PDB file as gemmi writes it, atoms N, CA and C in Angstrom:
CRYST1    1.000    1.000    1.000  90.00  90.00  90.00 P 1                      
ATOM      1  N   UNK A   1      45.541 172.517 -14.563  1.00  0.00           N  
ATOM      2  CA  UNK A   1      47.023 172.542 -14.651  1.00  0.00           C  
ATOM      3  C   UNK A   1      47.539 171.227 -14.639  1.00  0.00           C  
ATOM      4  N   UNK A   2      48.519 170.778 -15.400  1.00  0.00           N  
ATOM      5  CA  UNK A   2      49.216 169.628 -15.512  1.00  0.00           C  
ATOM      6  C   UNK A   2      50.290 169.755 -14.357  1.00  0.00           C  
ATOM      7  N   UNK A   3      50.528 168.699 -13.540  1.00  0.00           N  
ATOM      8  CA  UNK A   3      51.502 168.613 -12.517  1.00  0.00           C  
ATOM      9  C   UNK A   3      52.260 167.332 -12.612  1.00  0.00           C  
ATOM     10  N   UNK A   4      53.565 167.368 -12.619  1.00  0.00           N  
ATOM     11  CA  UNK A   4      54.310 166.065 -12.510  1.00  0.00           C  
ATOM     12  C   UNK A   4      54.316 165.567 -11.147  1.00  0.00           C  
ATOM     13  N   UNK A   5      53.829 164.423 -10.992  1.00  0.00           N  
ATOM     14  CA  UNK A   5      53.540 163.811  -9.693  1.00  0.00           C  
ATOM     15  C   UNK A   5      54.441 162.582  -9.417  1.00  0.00           C  
ATOM     16  N   UNK A   6      55.177 162.051 -10.470  1.00  0.00           N  
ATOM     17  CA  UNK A   6      55.996 160.952 -10.315  1.00  0.00           C  
ATOM     18  C   UNK A   6      56.651 160.638 -11.679  1.00  0.00           C  
ATOM     19  N   UNK A   7      57.757 159.926 -11.535  1.00  0.00           N  
ATOM     20  CA  UNK A   7      58.512 159.595 -12.748  1.00  0.00           C  
ATOM     21  C   UNK A   7      58.819 158.085 -12.600  1.00  0.00           C  
ATOM     22  N   UNK A   8      58.647 157.424 -13.747  1.00  0.00           N  
ATOM     23  CA  UNK A   8      59.036 155.980 -13.755  1.00  0.00           C  
ATOM     24  C   UNK A   8      60.239 155.785 -14.548  1.00  0.00           C  
ATOM     25  N   UNK A   9      61.297 155.037 -13.948  1.00  0.00           N  
ATOM     26  CA  UNK A   9      62.542 154.773 -14.689  1.00  0.00           C  
ATOM     27  C   UNK A   9      62.597 153.254 -14.954  1.00  0.00           C  
ATOM     28  N   UNK A  10      63.173 153.001 -16.130  1.00  0.00           N  
ATOM     29  CA  UNK A  10      63.517 151.584 -16.505  1.00  0.00           C  
ATOM     30  C   UNK A  10      64.924 151.408 -16.253  1.00  0.00           C  
ATOM     31  N   UNK A  11      65.256 150.499 -15.235  1.00  0.00           N  
ATOM     32  CA  UNK A  11      66.648 150.111 -14.926  1.00  0.00           C  
ATOM     33  C   UNK A  11      67.184 148.884 -15.683  1.00  0.00           C  
ATOM     34  N   UNK A  12      66.366 148.116 -16.187  1.00  0.00           N  
ATOM     35  CA  UNK A  12      66.855 146.903 -16.757  1.00  0.00           C  
ATOM     36  C   UNK A  12      65.620 146.028 -17.151  1.00  0.00           C  
ATOM     37  N   UNK A  13      65.858 144.839 -17.643  1.00  0.00           N  
ATOM     38  CA  UNK A  13      64.706 143.967 -17.987  1.00  0.00           C  
ATOM     39  C   UNK A  13      63.727 143.691 -16.903  1.00  0.00           C  
ATOM     40  N   UNK A  14      62.546 144.135 -16.953  1.00  0.00           N  
ATOM     41  CA  UNK A  14      61.512 143.860 -15.955  1.00  0.00           C  
ATOM     42  C   UNK A  14      61.953 144.565 -14.663  1.00  0.00           C  
ATOM     43  N   UNK A  15      62.685 145.549 -14.653  1.00  0.00           N  
ATOM     44  CA  UNK A  15      63.158 146.297 -13.427  1.00  0.00           C  
ATOM     45  C   UNK A  15      62.866 147.753 -13.524  1.00  0.00           C  
ATOM     46  N   UNK A  16      61.811 148.219 -12.811  1.00  0.00           N  
ATOM     47  CA  UNK A  16      61.377 149.589 -12.888  1.00  0.00           C  
ATOM     48  C   UNK A  16      61.405 150.307 -11.571  1.00  0.00           C  
ATOM     49  N   UNK A  17      61.541 151.496 -11.500  1.00  0.00           N  
ATOM     50  CA  UNK A  17      61.533 152.266 -10.278  1.00  0.00           C  
ATOM     51  C   UNK A  17      60.620 153.433 -10.399  1.00  0.00           C  
ATOM     52  N   UNK A  18      59.753 153.708  -9.452  1.00  0.00           N  
ATOM     53  CA  UNK A  18      58.893 154.781  -9.318  1.00  0.00           C  
ATOM     54  C   UNK A  18      59.375 155.817  -8.377  1.00  0.00           C  
ATOM     55  N   UNK A  19      59.496 157.166  -8.832  1.00  0.00           N  
ATOM     56  CA  UNK A  19      59.976 158.088  -7.983  1.00  0.00           C  
ATOM     57  C   UNK A  19      58.884 159.206  -7.826  1.00  0.00           C  
ATOM     58  N   UNK A  20      58.404 159.338  -6.547  1.00  0.00           N  
ATOM     59  CA  UNK A  20      57.314 160.256  -6.312  1.00  0.00           C  
ATOM     60  C   UNK A  20      57.584 160.854  -4.862  1.00  0.00           C  
ATOM     61  N   UNK A  21      56.768 161.782  -4.535  1.00  0.00           N  
ATOM     62  CA  UNK A  21      56.958 162.406  -3.306  1.00  0.00           C  
ATOM     63  C   UNK A  21      57.741 163.534  -3.188  1.00  0.00           C  
ATOM     64  N   UNK A  22      58.051 164.114  -4.414  1.00  0.00           N  
ATOM     65  CA  UNK A  22      58.945 165.311  -4.436  1.00  0.00           C  
ATOM     66  C   UNK A  22      58.160 166.500  -4.903  1.00  0.00           C  
ATOM     67  N   UNK A  23      58.642 167.825  -4.745  1.00  0.00           N  
ATOM     68  CA  UNK A  23      57.977 168.955  -5.079  1.00  0.00           C  
ATOM     69  C   UNK A  23      59.013 169.824  -6.002  1.00  0.00           C  
ATOM     70  N   UNK A  24      58.500 169.985  -7.266  1.00  0.00           N  
ATOM     71  CA  UNK A  24      59.366 170.710  -8.182  1.00  0.00           C  
ATOM     72  C   UNK A  24      59.089 172.213  -7.982  1.00  0.00           C  
ATOM     73  N   UNK A  25      59.964 173.107  -8.321  1.00  0.00           N  
ATOM     74  CA  UNK A  25      59.643 174.445  -8.281  1.00  0.00           C  
ATOM     75  C   UNK A  25      58.918 174.728  -9.581  1.00  0.00           C  
ATOM     76  N   UNK A  26      58.260 175.924  -9.584  1.00  0.00           N  
ATOM     77  CA  UNK A  26      57.578 176.302 -10.693  1.00  0.00           C  
ATOM     78  C   UNK A  26      58.427 176.373 -11.964  1.00  0.00           C  
ATOM     79  N   UNK A  27      59.690 176.849 -11.896  1.00  0.00           N  
ATOM     80  CA  UNK A  27      60.692 176.990 -12.849  1.00  0.00           C  
ATOM     81  C   UNK A  27      61.021 175.676 -13.397  1.00  0.00           C  
ATOM     82  N   UNK A  28      61.370 174.657 -12.514  1.00  0.00           N  
ATOM     83  CA  UNK A  28      61.807 173.332 -12.960  1.00  0.00           C  
ATOM     84  C   UNK A  28      60.654 172.628 -13.676  1.00  0.00           C  
ATOM     85  N   UNK A  29      59.427 172.817 -13.143  1.00  0.00           N  
ATOM     86  CA  UNK A  29      58.229 172.204 -13.669  1.00  0.00           C  
ATOM     87  C   UNK A  29      58.090 172.717 -15.147  1.00  0.00           C  
ATOM     88  N   UNK A  30      58.230 173.951 -15.353  1.00  0.00           N  
ATOM     89  CA  UNK A  30      58.125 174.670 -16.703  1.00  0.00           C  
ATOM     90  C   UNK A  30      59.146 174.134 -17.620  1.00  0.00           C  
ATOM     91  N   UNK A  31      60.375 173.974 -17.029  1.00  0.00           N  
ATOM     92  CA  UNK A  31      61.489 173.388 -17.893  1.00  0.00           C  
ATOM     93  C   UNK A  31      61.229 171.938 -18.353  1.00  0.00           C  
ATOM     94  N   UNK A  32      60.907 171.170 -17.370  1.00  0.00           N  
ATOM     95  CA  UNK A  32      60.487 169.813 -17.680  1.00  0.00           C  
ATOM     96  C   UNK A  32      59.348 169.642 -18.718  1.00  0.00           C  
ATOM     97  N   UNK A  33      58.300 170.307 -18.515  1.00  0.00           N  
ATOM     98  CA  UNK A  33      57.193 170.454 -19.389  1.00  0.00           C  
ATOM     99  C   UNK A  33      57.626 170.836 -20.802  1.00  0.00           C  
ATOM    100  N   UNK A  34      58.438 171.869 -20.979  1.00  0.00           N  
ATOM    101  CA  UNK A  34      58.889 172.268 -22.158  1.00  0.00           C  
ATOM    102  C   UNK A  34      59.754 171.131 -22.966  1.00  0.00           C  
ATOM    103  N   UNK A  35      60.609 170.476 -22.225  1.00  0.00           N  
ATOM    104  CA  UNK A  35      61.354 169.271 -22.747  1.00  0.00           C  
ATOM    105  C   UNK A  35      60.355 168.266 -23.253  1.00  0.00           C  
ATOM    106  N   UNK A  36      59.352 167.959 -22.460  1.00  0.00           N  
ATOM    107  CA  UNK A  36      58.455 166.889 -22.930  1.00  0.00           C  
ATOM    108  C   UNK A  36      57.627 167.378 -24.068  1.00  0.00           C  
ATOM    109  N   UNK A  37      57.294 168.632 -24.146  1.00  0.00           N  
ATOM    110  CA  UNK A  37      56.516 169.111 -25.323  1.00  0.00           C  
ATOM    111  C   UNK A  37      57.226 168.943 -26.660  1.00  0.00           C  
ATOM    112  N   UNK A  38      58.551 168.961 -26.641  1.00  0.00           N  
ATOM    113  CA  UNK A  38      59.295 168.619 -27.874  1.00  0.00           C  
ATOM    114  C   UNK A  38      59.073 167.258 -28.434  1.00  0.00           C  
ATOM    115  N   UNK A  39      58.593 166.358 -27.573  1.00  0.00           N  
ATOM    116  CA  UNK A  39      58.434 164.975 -27.948  1.00  0.00           C  
ATOM    117  C   UNK A  39      56.904 164.583 -27.932  1.00  0.00           C  
ATOM    118  N   UNK A  40      56.026 165.568 -27.978  1.00  0.00           N  
ATOM    119  CA  UNK A  40      54.596 165.188 -27.751  1.00  0.00           C  
ATOM    120  C   UNK A  40      53.974 164.327 -28.816  1.00  0.00           C  
ATOM    121  N   UNK A  41      54.630 164.155 -29.876  1.00  0.00           N  
ATOM    122  CA  UNK A  41      54.017 163.360 -30.985  1.00  0.00           C  
ATOM    123  C   UNK A  41      54.652 162.009 -31.089  1.00  0.00           C  
ATOM    124  N   UNK A  42      55.481 161.630 -30.089  1.00  0.00           N  
ATOM    125  CA  UNK A  42      56.162 160.445 -30.099  1.00  0.00           C  
ATOM    126  C   UNK A  42      55.788 159.594 -28.916  1.00  0.00           C  
ATOM    127  N   UNK A  43      56.067 158.234 -29.077  1.00  0.00           N  
ATOM    128  CA  UNK A  43      55.623 157.441 -27.884  1.00  0.00           C  
ATOM    129  C   UNK A  43      54.243 157.141 -27.711  1.00  0.00           C  
ATOM    130  N   UNK A  44      53.893 156.851 -26.414  1.00  0.00           N  
ATOM    131  CA  UNK A  44      52.521 156.424 -26.011  1.00  0.00           C  
ATOM    132  C   UNK A  44      52.227 157.054 -24.737  1.00  0.00           C  
ATOM    133  N   UNK A  45      51.049 157.409 -24.542  1.00  0.00           N  
ATOM    134  CA  UNK A  45      50.705 157.869 -23.175  1.00  0.00           C  
ATOM    135  C   UNK A  45      49.189 157.514 -22.909  1.00  0.00           C  
ATOM    136  N   UNK A  46      48.835 157.396 -21.905  1.00  0.00           N  
ATOM    137  CA  UNK A  46      47.390 156.975 -21.444  1.00  0.00           C  
ATOM    138  C   UNK A  46      47.014 157.945 -20.214  1.00  0.00           C  
ATOM    139  N   UNK A  47      45.745 158.260 -20.181  1.00  0.00           N  
ATOM    140  CA  UNK A  47      45.135 159.204 -19.177  1.00  0.00           C  
ATOM    141  C   UNK A  47      43.923 158.439 -18.607  1.00  0.00           C  
ATOM    142  N   UNK A  48      43.915 158.623 -17.273  1.00  0.00           N  
ATOM    143  CA  UNK A  48      42.699 158.083 -16.542  1.00  0.00           C  
ATOM    144  C   UNK A  48      42.861 158.076 -15.139  1.00  0.00           C  
ATOM    145  N   UNK A  49      42.125 157.307 -14.391  1.00  0.00           N  
ATOM    146  CA  UNK A  49      42.252 157.208 -12.893  1.00  0.00           C  
ATOM    147  C   UNK A  49      43.674 156.450 -12.531  1.00  0.00           C  
ATOM    148  N   UNK A  50      43.997 156.615 -11.301  1.00  0.00           N  
ATOM    149  CA  UNK A  50      45.158 155.939 -10.863  1.00  0.00           C  
ATOM    150  C   UNK A  50      45.021 154.455 -11.063  1.00  0.00           C  
ATOM    151  N   UNK A  51      43.801 153.870 -10.929  1.00  0.00           N  
ATOM    152  CA  UNK A  51      43.612 152.409 -11.160  1.00  0.00           C  
ATOM    153  C   UNK A  51      43.744 152.127 -12.661  1.00  0.00           C  
ATOM    154  N   UNK A  52      43.080 152.983 -13.439  1.00  0.00           N  
ATOM    155  CA  UNK A  52      43.152 152.671 -14.936  1.00  0.00           C  
ATOM    156  C   UNK A  52      44.625 152.785 -15.371  1.00  0.00           C  
ATOM    157  N   UNK A  53      45.339 153.676 -14.899  1.00  0.00           N  
ATOM    158  CA  UNK A  53      46.881 153.802 -15.289  1.00  0.00           C  
ATOM    159  C   UNK A  53      47.505 152.573 -14.801  1.00  0.00           C  
ATOM    160  N   UNK A  54      47.302 152.139 -13.661  1.00  0.00           N  
ATOM    161  CA  UNK A  54      48.029 150.896 -13.123  1.00  0.00           C  
ATOM    162  C   UNK A  54      47.639 149.704 -14.063  1.00  0.00           C  
ATOM    163  N   UNK A  55      46.417 149.521 -14.353  1.00  0.00           N  
ATOM    164  CA  UNK A  55      45.971 148.474 -15.064  1.00  0.00           C  
ATOM    165  C   UNK A  55      46.603 148.470 -16.531  1.00  0.00           C  
ATOM    166  N   UNK A  56      46.692 149.678 -17.148  1.00  0.00           N  
ATOM    167  CA  UNK A  56      47.237 149.780 -18.433  1.00  0.00           C  
ATOM    168  C   UNK A  56      48.731 149.521 -18.402  1.00  0.00           C  
ATOM    169  N   UNK A  57      49.437 149.924 -17.228  1.00  0.00           N  
ATOM    170  CA  UNK A  57      50.860 149.527 -17.109  1.00  0.00           C  
ATOM    171  C   UNK A  57      51.014 148.057 -16.796  1.00  0.00           C  
ATOM    172  N   UNK A  58      50.029 147.435 -16.273  1.00  0.00           N  
ATOM    173  CA  UNK A  58      50.143 146.027 -15.955  1.00  0.00           C  
ATOM    174  C   UNK A  58      50.373 145.733 -14.385  1.00  0.00           C  
ATOM    175  N   UNK A  59      50.231 146.769 -13.651  1.00  0.00           N  
ATOM    176  CA  UNK A  59      50.499 146.531 -12.139  1.00  0.00           C  
ATOM    177  C   UNK A  59      49.287 145.756 -11.546  1.00  0.00           C  
ATOM    178  N   UNK A  60      49.687 144.919 -10.559  1.00  0.00           N  
ATOM    179  CA  UNK A  60      48.724 144.161  -9.911  1.00  0.00           C  
ATOM    180  C   UNK A  60      48.158 144.846  -8.724  1.00  0.00           C  
ATOM    181  N   UNK A  61      48.865 145.805  -8.093  1.00  0.00           N  
ATOM    182  CA  UNK A  61      48.468 146.519  -7.006  1.00  0.00           C  
ATOM    183  C   UNK A  61      48.473 148.104  -7.395  1.00  0.00           C  
ATOM    184  N   UNK A  62      47.485 148.703  -6.873  1.00  0.00           N  
ATOM    185  CA  UNK A  62      47.301 150.270  -7.005  1.00  0.00           C  
ATOM    186  C   UNK A  62      47.751 150.880  -5.783  1.00  0.00           C  
TER     187      UNK A  62                                                      
END                                                                             
């Protein structure tokens, strides 16, 4: 099962925020997944370990 465990926001030029540590209800999770599914052929995504994702994103610390 896919679970949303965090969200990254872009606030401005080289200014990002990571929001995590929240628990969505099953209903909210389904609603958000349905919204994202509408755009599944747009943009870019990567899948891997936490370290691989951080490296892809360009983070120096995991």
